[in-house]
All heavy atoms as an XYZ file, in Angstrom:
712
protein
N       0.784     -1.144     -0.023
C       0.001     -0.010     -0.011
C       0.952      1.234     -0.007
O       1.885      1.319      0.665
C      -0.927     -0.052      1.225
C      -2.211      0.655      1.022
S      -3.322      0.438      2.347
C      -3.719     -1.263      2.368
N       0.502      2.246     -0.785
C       1.356      3.478     -0.875
C       1.265      4.240      0.418
O       0.206      4.284      1.152
C       0.726      4.418     -1.951
C       0.936      3.912     -3.347
C       0.508      4.870     -4.332
C       0.543      4.351     -5.684
N       0.115      5.271     -6.712
N       2.342      4.884      0.696
C       2.477      5.799      1.826
C       1.606      7.005      1.587
O       1.605      7.502      0.413
C       3.885      6.189      2.001
C       4.149      7.196      3.147
C       5.586      7.790      3.265
O       6.382      7.520      2.287
O       5.811      8.536      4.195
N       0.949      7.519      2.584
C       0.216      8.710      2.444
C       0.826      9.795      3.405
O       0.959      9.603      4.539
C      -1.332      8.475      2.887
C      -1.973      7.507      1.873
C      -2.059      9.871      2.871
C      -3.432      7.254      2.157
N       1.182     10.929      2.695
C       1.783     11.986      3.378
C       0.836     13.195      3.469
O       0.016     13.341      2.632
C       3.086     12.402      2.809
C       4.150     11.393      2.574
C       5.324     11.751      1.855
N       6.324     10.594      1.586
C       7.315     10.746      0.852
N       7.639     11.897      0.226
N       8.080      9.711      0.611
N       1.113     14.061      4.432
C       0.230     15.176      4.585
C       1.070     16.469      4.466
O       2.161     16.579      5.027
C      -0.412     15.298      5.997
C      -1.456     14.280      6.284
C      -1.127     12.957      6.593
C      -2.813     14.614      6.108
C      -2.101     11.991      6.768
C      -3.834     13.642      6.259
C      -3.497     12.362      6.572
N       0.601     17.386      3.593
C       1.314     18.662      3.467
C       1.084     19.493      4.674
O       0.281     19.140      5.536
C       0.665     19.443      2.234
O      -0.638     19.878      2.605
N       1.957     20.483      4.881
C       1.831     21.358      6.031
C       0.405     21.975      6.072
O      -0.140     22.109      7.127
C       2.882     22.455      5.988
C       4.225     22.032      6.525
C       5.204     23.207      6.618
O       4.819     24.222      7.139
O       6.388     22.964      6.148
N       0.002     22.469      4.892
C      -1.352     23.054      4.860
C      -2.488     22.051      5.302
O      -3.290     22.454      6.049
C      -1.667     23.504      3.382
C      -3.084     23.953      3.208
N      -3.471     25.274      3.615
C      -4.183     23.357      2.690
C      -4.751     25.489      3.368
N      -5.189     24.284      2.806
N      -2.336     20.866      4.877
C      -3.456     19.898      5.330
C      -3.338     19.621      6.766
O      -4.448     19.444      7.447
C      -3.311     18.603      4.455
O      -2.172     17.877      4.836
N      -2.220     19.569      7.290
C      -2.180     19.365      8.795
C      -2.707     20.551      9.577
O      -3.312     20.371     10.469
C      -0.673     19.236      9.259
C      -0.034     17.866      8.737
C       1.454     17.709      8.946
O       2.098     18.610      9.363
N       1.986     16.683      8.515
N      -2.342     21.764      9.093
C      -2.944     23.013      9.626
C      -4.482     22.920      9.475
O      -5.211     23.361     10.421
C      -2.377     24.188      8.929
C      -2.910     25.547      9.401
C      -2.642     25.816     10.919
C      -2.335     26.711      8.590
N      -4.996     22.547      8.337
C      -6.478     22.423      8.084
C      -7.073     21.560      9.152
O      -8.195     21.842      9.642
C      -6.648     21.964      6.754
C      -8.111     22.073      6.308
C      -8.546     23.502      6.097
C     -10.038     23.513      5.625
N     -10.258     24.484      4.668
N      -6.457     20.410      9.376
C      -7.032     19.429     10.409
C      -7.077     20.184     11.754
O      -8.083     20.046     12.464
C      -6.236     18.205     10.425
C      -6.457     17.373      9.165
C      -6.565     17.380     11.698
C      -5.466     16.194      9.035
N      -6.087     20.903     12.186
C      -6.008     21.582     13.448
C      -7.074     22.758     13.473
O      -7.805     22.933     14.520
C      -4.731     22.207     13.706
C      -3.604     21.115     13.958
O      -3.974     19.977     14.294
O      -2.407     21.534     13.793
N      -7.262     23.471     12.395
C      -8.221     24.565     12.343
C      -9.692     23.950     12.459
O     -10.460     24.428     13.215
C      -8.121     25.320     11.023
C      -9.312     26.274     10.834
C      -6.851     26.178     11.080
N      -9.993     22.895     11.723
C     -11.282     22.209     11.913
C     -11.487     21.727     13.235
O     -12.586     21.825     13.823
C     -11.365     21.075     10.844
C     -11.427     21.448      9.378
C     -11.328     20.236      8.493
C     -12.718     22.193      9.092
N     -10.480     21.147     13.962
C     -10.655     20.678     15.281
C     -10.981     21.787     16.199
O     -11.682     21.657     17.163
C      -9.361     19.951     15.715
N     -10.322     23.023     16.030
C     -10.583     24.140     16.849
C     -12.004     24.664     16.735
O     -12.550     25.313     17.535
C      -9.625     25.283     16.629
O      -9.841     25.916     15.321
N     -12.678     24.190     15.640
C     -14.086     24.571     15.361
C     -15.095     23.386     15.568
O     -16.122     23.293     15.044
C     -14.250     25.063     13.962
C     -13.399     26.360     13.710
C     -13.645     26.881     12.331
N     -12.847     28.140     12.148
C     -12.508     28.663     11.029
N     -12.859     28.070      9.998
N     -11.804     29.808     10.971
N     -14.527     22.422     16.356
C     -15.295     21.225     16.743
C     -15.588     20.346     15.603
O     -16.625     19.588     15.740
C     -16.616     21.711     17.578
O     -16.201     22.385     18.694
N     -14.814     20.349     14.550
C     -15.007     19.377     13.445
C     -13.775     18.505     13.607
O     -12.673     18.940     13.139
C     -15.067     20.069     12.082
C     -15.252     19.041     11.043
C     -16.218     21.015     12.063
N     -13.874     17.319     14.168
C     -12.808     16.472     14.401
C     -12.700     15.510     13.137
O     -13.681     14.734     12.902
C     -12.909     15.615     15.623
C     -13.198     16.542     16.881
C     -11.797     14.723     15.916
C     -12.185     17.601     17.136
N     -11.607     15.482     12.501
C     -11.380     14.596     11.363
C     -10.277     13.518     11.821
O      -9.156     13.870     12.028
C     -10.812     15.362     10.141
C     -11.796     16.549      9.742
C     -10.638     14.339      8.975
C     -13.192     16.076      9.251
N     -10.705     12.297     11.859
C      -9.859     11.279     12.236
C      -8.975     10.896     11.007
O      -9.402     10.739      9.949
C     -10.752      9.992     12.585
C      -9.876      8.811     13.104
O      -9.079      8.279     12.319
O     -10.119      8.433     14.299
N      -7.600     10.677     11.238
C      -6.758     10.546     10.221
C      -7.053      9.154      9.451
O      -6.826      9.067      8.238
C      -5.266     10.444     10.746
C      -4.703     11.747     11.230
C      -3.301     11.625     11.694
C      -4.831     12.875     10.186
N      -7.592      8.135     10.222
C      -7.903      6.875      9.637
C      -9.091      7.112      8.594
O      -9.080      6.450      7.543
C      -8.324      5.891     10.584
C      -7.091      5.321     11.387
O      -5.980      5.180     10.785
N      -7.197      5.143     12.637
N      -9.945      8.050      8.885
C     -11.120      8.308      7.942
C     -10.465      9.010      6.696
O     -10.908      8.782      5.630
C     -12.088      9.233      8.665
C     -13.352      9.329      7.744
C     -14.310      8.353      7.677
C     -13.647     10.525      7.062
C     -15.372      8.356      6.934
C     -14.685     10.696      6.291
C     -15.640      9.529      6.206
N      -9.467      9.911      6.847
C      -8.788     10.574      5.682
C      -8.189      9.385      4.785
O      -8.361      9.420      3.595
C      -7.738     11.569      6.096
C      -7.014     12.068      4.889
C      -8.405     12.625      6.935
N      -7.482      8.471      5.413
C      -6.861      7.351      4.665
C      -7.987      6.553      3.882
O      -7.767      6.180      2.765
C      -6.131      6.403      5.607
C      -4.985      7.026      6.431
C      -4.616      6.522      7.560
C      -4.245      8.007      5.771
C      -3.521      7.109      8.243
C      -3.137      8.606      6.429
C      -2.724      8.149      7.700
N      -8.997      6.260      4.643
C     -10.121      5.508      4.081
C     -10.771      6.302      2.860
O     -11.128      5.663      1.846
C     -11.251      5.131      5.094
C     -12.364      4.332      4.619
C     -13.421      4.119      5.685
O     -13.079      4.121      6.906
O     -14.487      3.927      5.347
N     -10.917      7.641      2.976
C     -11.512      8.391      1.951
C     -10.633      8.309      0.735
O     -11.143      8.251     -0.375
C     -11.585      9.890      2.482
O     -12.426      9.886      3.577
C     -12.277     10.749      1.372
N      -9.250      8.330      0.890
C      -8.309      8.344     -0.314
C      -8.375      6.906     -0.885
O      -8.441      6.730     -2.156
C      -7.030      8.755      0.112
C      -5.934      8.495     -0.969
C      -7.027     10.228      0.475
N      -8.417      5.866     -0.088
C      -8.212      4.488     -0.607
C      -9.558      3.985     -1.057
O      -9.548      3.038     -1.965
C      -7.669      3.646      0.528
C      -6.218      3.902      0.902
C      -5.628      3.020      1.879
N      -4.255      3.325      2.085
C      -3.603      3.394      3.276
N      -4.359      3.200      4.316
N      -2.382      3.768      3.344
N     -10.658      4.419     -0.523
C     -11.919      3.872     -0.909
C     -13.052      5.002     -0.988
O     -13.954      4.947     -0.103
C     -12.275      2.724     -0.033
O     -13.538      2.161     -0.375
N     -12.895      5.870     -1.906
C     -13.818      7.017     -1.917
C     -15.241      6.660     -2.304
O     -15.419      5.669     -3.201
C     -13.200      8.030     -2.836
C     -12.343      7.184     -3.773
C     -11.868      6.028     -2.929
N     -16.191      7.439     -1.902
C     -17.631      7.176     -2.502
C     -17.616      7.797     -3.956
O     -18.314      7.412     -4.763
C     -18.662      7.963     -1.604
C     -18.724      7.284     -0.181
O     -18.402      6.034     -0.065
O     -19.204      7.995      0.749
N     -16.779      8.859     -4.131
C     -16.780      9.622     -5.352
C     -15.354     10.089     -5.524
O     -14.679     10.559     -4.607
C     -17.708     10.764     -5.304
C     -17.863     11.572     -6.546
C     -18.924     12.672     -6.322
C     -19.074     13.549     -7.543
N     -20.053     14.633     -7.317
N     -14.924     10.036     -6.768
C     -13.526     10.440     -7.086
C     -13.665     11.378     -8.312
O     -14.212     11.054     -9.352
C     -12.559      9.312     -7.457
C     -11.124      9.670     -7.649
C     -10.521     10.253     -6.443
C     -10.389      8.387     -8.058
N     -13.070     12.634     -8.150
C     -13.026     13.599     -9.283
C     -11.592     13.965     -9.646
O     -10.720     13.858     -8.868
C     -13.806     14.834     -8.837
C     -15.250     14.693     -8.409
C     -15.853     15.879     -7.840
O     -15.242     16.959     -8.032
O     -16.932     15.846     -7.203
N     -11.458     14.328    -10.851
C     -10.240     14.836    -11.292
C     -10.222     16.382    -11.259
O     -11.142     16.980    -11.817
C      -9.887     14.429    -12.812
O      -9.882     12.981    -12.826
C      -8.430     14.855    -13.224
N      -9.217     16.943    -10.582
C      -9.198     18.358    -10.460
C      -8.147     18.971    -11.473
O      -7.590     18.315    -12.312
N      -7.761     20.235    -11.182
C      -6.739     20.931    -12.007
C      -5.301     20.352    -11.619
O      -5.108     19.838    -10.519
C      -6.694     22.378    -11.691
C      -8.055     23.056    -12.021
C      -8.099     24.534    -11.589
O      -7.100     25.055    -11.091
O      -9.083     25.167    -11.740
N      -4.416     20.444    -12.617
C      -3.015     20.090    -12.509
C      -2.844     18.669    -11.827
O      -2.038     18.436    -10.954
C      -2.313     21.064    -11.584
C      -2.424     22.476    -12.172
C      -1.871     23.552    -11.180
O      -1.211     23.149    -10.173
O      -2.033     24.754    -11.428
N      -3.599     17.743    -12.411
C      -3.432     16.301    -11.909
C      -3.819     16.026    -10.530
O      -3.429     15.027     -9.896
C      -2.069     15.769    -12.278
C      -1.678     15.722    -13.760
O      -2.703     15.438    -14.544
O      -0.543     16.010    -14.085
N      -4.580     16.914     -9.952
C      -5.007     16.695     -8.585
C      -6.230     15.858     -8.636
O      -7.043     15.948     -9.535
C      -5.342     17.994     -7.806
C      -4.122     18.915     -7.626
C      -4.503     20.216     -7.028
C      -3.348     21.115     -7.008
N      -3.723     22.586     -6.746
N      -6.360     15.078     -7.580
C      -7.610     14.191     -7.478
C      -8.295     14.639     -6.239
O      -7.782     15.089     -5.181
C      -7.211     12.660     -7.330
C      -6.411     12.139     -8.521
C      -5.912     10.758     -8.122
C      -7.428     12.044     -9.665
N      -9.627     14.516     -6.258
C     -10.501     14.833     -5.141
C     -11.316     13.644     -4.754
O     -12.234     13.222     -5.532
C     -11.435     16.058     -5.377
C     -10.673     17.267     -5.972
C     -12.255     16.456     -4.217
C     -11.452     18.307     -6.671
N     -11.059     13.109     -3.575
C     -11.748     11.963     -3.050
C     -12.766     12.410     -2.076
O     -12.558     13.369     -1.357
C     -10.789     11.002     -2.325
N     -13.952     11.832     -2.179
C     -15.060     12.239     -1.300
C     -15.680     11.094     -0.640
O     -15.887     10.083     -1.214
C     -16.106     12.966     -2.138
C     -17.350     13.331     -1.484
C     -18.240     14.124     -2.356
O     -17.920     15.122     -2.932
N     -19.468     13.672     -2.644
N     -15.998     11.263      0.645
C     -16.679     10.235      1.468
C     -17.662     10.885      2.449
O     -17.362     11.980      2.913
C     -15.686      9.429      2.136
C     -16.170      7.980      2.728
C     -15.001      7.077      3.024
C     -15.460      5.735      3.011
N     -15.839      5.044      1.821
N     -18.747     10.245      2.658
C     -19.810     10.660      3.524
C     -19.249     10.817      4.932
O     -18.728      9.841      5.415
C     -21.020      9.788      3.420
C     -22.209     10.242      4.129
C     -23.347      9.183      3.997
N     -24.574      9.864      4.235
C     -25.720      9.223      4.178
N     -25.714      7.941      3.756
N     -26.822      9.865      4.381
N     -19.411     11.906      5.491
C     -18.905     12.167      6.879
C     -20.001     12.015      7.879
O     -19.895     11.325      8.971
C     -18.427     13.619      7.006
C     -17.541     14.067      8.125
C     -16.289     13.123      8.359
C     -17.021     15.515      7.966
N     -21.224     12.513      7.614
C     -22.409     12.319      8.466
C     -23.616     12.567      7.647
O     -23.491     12.591      6.361
C     -22.349     13.230      9.732
C     -22.324     14.657      9.426
O     -22.876     15.129      8.365
O     -21.830     15.495     10.260
N     -24.780     12.744      8.167
C     -26.007     12.884      7.493
C     -26.078     14.108      6.548
O     -26.684     14.084      5.538
C     -27.213     12.988      8.415
C     -27.573     11.736      9.051
C     -27.882     10.642      8.067
O     -28.646     10.819      7.021
O     -27.368      9.450      8.172
N     -25.274     15.216      6.794
C     -25.315     16.386      6.044
C     -24.010     16.760      5.374
O     -24.041     17.643      4.533
C     -25.850     17.555      6.876
O     -24.892     17.784      7.950
N     -22.887     16.130      5.781
C     -21.590     16.550      5.244
C     -20.866     15.379      4.579
O     -21.038     14.207      4.947
C     -20.733     17.034      6.402
C     -21.230     18.348      7.064
C     -20.344     18.566      8.373
C     -21.270     19.474      6.160
N     -19.917     15.779      3.645
C     -19.036     14.859      3.101
C     -17.634     15.387      3.410
O     -17.470     16.544      3.661
C     -19.195     14.687      1.538
C     -20.425     13.970      1.234
C     -19.053     15.963      0.867
N     -16.607     14.503      3.349
C     -15.322     14.922      3.543
C     -14.700     14.984      2.124
O     -14.808     13.938      1.465
C     -14.433     14.024      4.521
C     -12.919     14.390      4.648
C     -12.775     15.848      5.289
C     -12.139     13.379      5.369
N     -14.026     16.090      1.683
C     -13.394     16.105      0.503
C     -11.898     16.277      0.705
O     -11.481     17.124      1.437
C     -13.937     17.279     -0.405
C     -15.423     16.989     -0.767
C     -16.126     18.000     -1.593
N     -15.458     18.456     -2.764
C     -15.653     17.918     -3.969
N     -16.369     16.791     -4.102
N     -15.008     18.398     -5.081
N     -11.039     15.337      0.042
C      -9.701     15.277      0.252
C      -9.031     15.551     -1.096
O      -9.254     14.776     -2.082
C      -9.276     13.907      0.815
C      -7.714     14.047      1.004
C      -9.943     13.701      2.165
N      -8.264     16.602     -1.229
C      -7.499     16.926     -2.415
C      -6.155     16.391     -2.317
O      -5.462     16.719     -1.308
C      -7.567     18.467     -2.657
C      -6.825     18.810     -4.024
C      -8.981     19.062     -2.675
N      -5.705     15.688     -3.362
C      -4.301     15.003     -3.237
C      -3.767     14.751     -4.542
O      -4.420     14.889     -5.586
C      -4.407     13.733     -2.474
C      -5.191     12.521     -3.149
C      -4.469     11.621     -3.911
C      -6.601     12.418     -3.102
C      -5.150     10.677     -4.543
C      -7.166     11.444     -3.763
C      -6.491     10.462     -4.429
O      -7.162      9.444     -5.145
N      -2.448     14.520     -4.501
C      -1.746     14.144     -5.783
C      -1.128     12.692     -5.544
O      -0.584     12.384     -4.453
C      -0.628     15.140     -6.018
C      -1.123     16.247     -6.880
C       0.113     16.807     -7.603
N      -0.418     17.834     -8.464
C       0.158     19.047     -8.488
N       1.129     19.378     -7.781
N      -0.354     20.042     -9.370
N      -1.148     11.912     -6.580
C      -0.554     10.648     -6.519
C       0.763     10.653     -7.248
O       0.811     10.973     -8.452
C      -1.424      9.546     -7.150
C      -0.928      8.134     -7.070
O       0.251      7.986     -6.817
O      -1.793      7.214     -7.099
N       1.831     10.578     -6.542
C       3.229     10.657     -7.109
C       3.766      9.319     -7.387
O       4.955      9.167     -7.746
C       4.163     11.376     -6.167
C       3.822     12.864     -6.095
C       3.143     13.447     -5.073
C       4.369     13.692     -7.035
C       2.831     14.792     -4.990
C       4.128     15.072     -7.027
C       3.292     15.650     -6.078
N       2.931      8.284     -7.520
C       3.417      6.934     -7.880
C       3.935      6.157     -6.610
O       3.352      5.165     -6.335
N       5.001      6.627     -5.986
C       5.535      6.006     -4.915
C       4.828      6.400     -3.533
O       4.996      5.680     -2.529
C       7.032      6.208     -4.684
O       7.281      7.598     -4.629
N       4.170      7.521     -3.571
C       3.412      8.002     -2.387
C       2.239      8.992     -2.799
O       2.217      9.421     -4.027
C       4.285      8.678     -1.380
C       4.912     10.007     -1.773
C       4.203     11.207     -1.525
C       6.089     10.100     -2.549
C       4.713     12.434     -1.998
C       6.559     11.223     -3.092
C       5.976     12.499     -2.772
N       1.308      9.209     -1.915
C       0.184     10.087     -2.065
C       0.434     11.324     -1.150
O       0.810     11.086      0.016
C      -1.105      9.379     -1.856
C      -1.354      8.313     -2.881
C      -2.261     10.401     -1.721
C      -2.539      7.422     -2.642
N       0.279     12.462     -1.659
C       0.390     13.703     -0.905
C      -0.991     14.425     -0.747
O      -1.565     14.736     -1.695
C       1.345     14.593     -1.562
C       1.560     15.976     -0.746
C       2.220     15.772      0.629
C       2.354     16.957     -1.616
N      -1.463     14.486      0.546
C      -2.690     15.118      0.755
C      -2.340     16.556      0.772
O      -1.534     17.090      1.562
C      -3.278     14.754      2.191
C      -3.430     13.292      2.337
C      -4.568     15.534      2.465
C      -4.414     12.647      1.444
N      -3.060     17.358     -0.151
C      -2.797     18.830     -0.229
C      -3.720     19.601      0.703
O      -3.297     20.447      1.406
C      -3.034     19.225     -1.733
C      -2.061     18.540     -2.621
C      -3.034     20.786     -1.892
C      -2.343     18.579     -4.052
N      -4.960     19.242      0.731
C      -5.916     19.874      1.636
C      -7.162     18.984      1.815
O      -7.312     18.027      1.106
C      -6.334     21.305      1.070
O      -7.003     22.005      2.176
C      -7.191     21.247     -0.099
N      -7.917     19.294      2.764
C      -9.187     18.545      2.971
C     -10.227     19.537      3.633
O      -9.867     20.471      4.200
C      -8.990     17.352      3.808
C      -8.212     17.598      5.191
C      -9.243     17.766      6.243
C      -7.439     16.311      5.404
N     -11.419     19.265      3.353
C     -12.483     20.076      3.937
C     -13.772     19.360      3.850
O     -14.110     18.531      3.059
C     -12.516     21.356      3.125
C     -12.856     21.222      1.581
C     -14.161     21.203      1.069
C     -11.798     20.997      0.725
C     -14.411     21.088     -0.195
C     -12.058     20.753     -0.587
C     -13.375     20.824     -1.115
O     -13.638     20.610     -2.437
N     -14.689     19.726      4.841
C     -16.053     19.179      4.802
C     -16.827     19.991      3.852
O     -16.620     21.197      3.764
C     -16.563     19.391      6.274
C     -15.747     20.471      6.874
C     -14.395     20.541      6.094
N     -17.778     19.371      3.224
C     -18.774     20.030      2.284
C     -20.083     19.533      2.402
O     -20.265     18.424      2.972
N     -21.026     20.274      2.044
C     -22.430     19.903      2.146
C     -22.796     18.771      1.165
O     -22.453     18.817      0.009
C     -23.373     21.051      1.853
C     -23.411     22.027      2.944
C     -24.480     23.134      2.689
N     -24.065     24.386      3.374
C     -23.578     25.413      2.840
N     -23.540     25.469      1.443
N     -23.374     26.438      3.548
N     -23.432     17.709      1.640
C     -23.852     16.646      0.760
C     -24.730     17.101     -0.344
O     -24.560     16.635     -1.509
C     -24.563     15.527      1.609
C     -23.662     14.697      2.449
C     -24.389     13.570      3.124
N     -25.038     12.738      2.093
C     -26.200     12.094      2.382
N     -26.789     12.191      3.474
N     -26.697     11.280      1.383
N     -25.538     18.040     -0.028
C     -26.547     18.561     -1.012
C     -25.863     19.286     -2.192
O     -26.329     19.224     -3.298
C     -27.545     19.582     -0.397
O     -26.813     20.633      0.204
N     -24.609     19.643     -1.941
C     -23.898     20.328     -3.061
C     -22.983     19.278     -3.889
O     -22.848     19.390     -4.976
C     -23.014     21.509     -2.494
C     -22.142     22.047     -3.502
C     -21.261     23.159     -2.999
N     -20.506     23.725     -4.049
C     -19.660     24.738     -3.971
N     -19.520     25.291     -2.797
N     -18.969     25.059     -4.942
N     -22.405     18.429     -3.099
C     -21.333     17.510     -3.711
C     -21.867     16.102     -4.061
O     -21.134     15.409     -4.700
C     -20.179     17.401     -2.718
C     -19.530     18.700     -2.528
N     -18.711     19.315     -3.562
C     -19.400     19.536     -1.472
C     -18.183     20.476     -3.118
N     -18.685     20.614     -1.841
N     -23.101     15.772     -3.720
C     -23.598     14.495     -4.073
C     -24.742     14.546     -5.090
O     -25.599     13.627     -5.232
C     -24.125     13.735     -2.824
C     -23.014     13.176     -1.905
C     -23.555     12.334     -0.768
O     -24.689     12.330     -0.554
O     -22.740     11.690     -0.231
N     -24.640     15.479     -5.956
C     -25.685     15.667     -7.010
C     -25.719     14.566     -8.039
O     -26.708     14.221     -8.611
C     -25.567     17.065     -7.627
C     -25.968     18.130     -6.718
C     -25.895     19.461     -7.338
C     -26.295     20.493     -6.428
N     -26.059     21.851     -6.904
N     -24.531     14.059     -8.401
C     -24.487     13.075     -9.557
C     -23.958     11.764     -9.069
O     -23.616     11.353     -8.040
C     -23.660     13.517    -10.659
C     -22.346     14.200    -10.239
O     -21.861     13.843     -9.219
O     -21.804     15.019    -11.017
């Protein structure tokens, strides 16, 4: 299994979300990347993995696959009503 690394920004984002009472478990981030409910292609070869977080939210993880490892660029919760349309 490929190593998953976190950018400084993504680590900061996890801390900011935690300070706002949105706790993101690292194992859930790994699961989102390895087995997403939805996978989109973003700009500059970035991938966006999405997994249901709760009844109203999804977790969206933006990352790049460098072959030997995966780098998490950022992550954020999003509304299911916006991101689960298709």
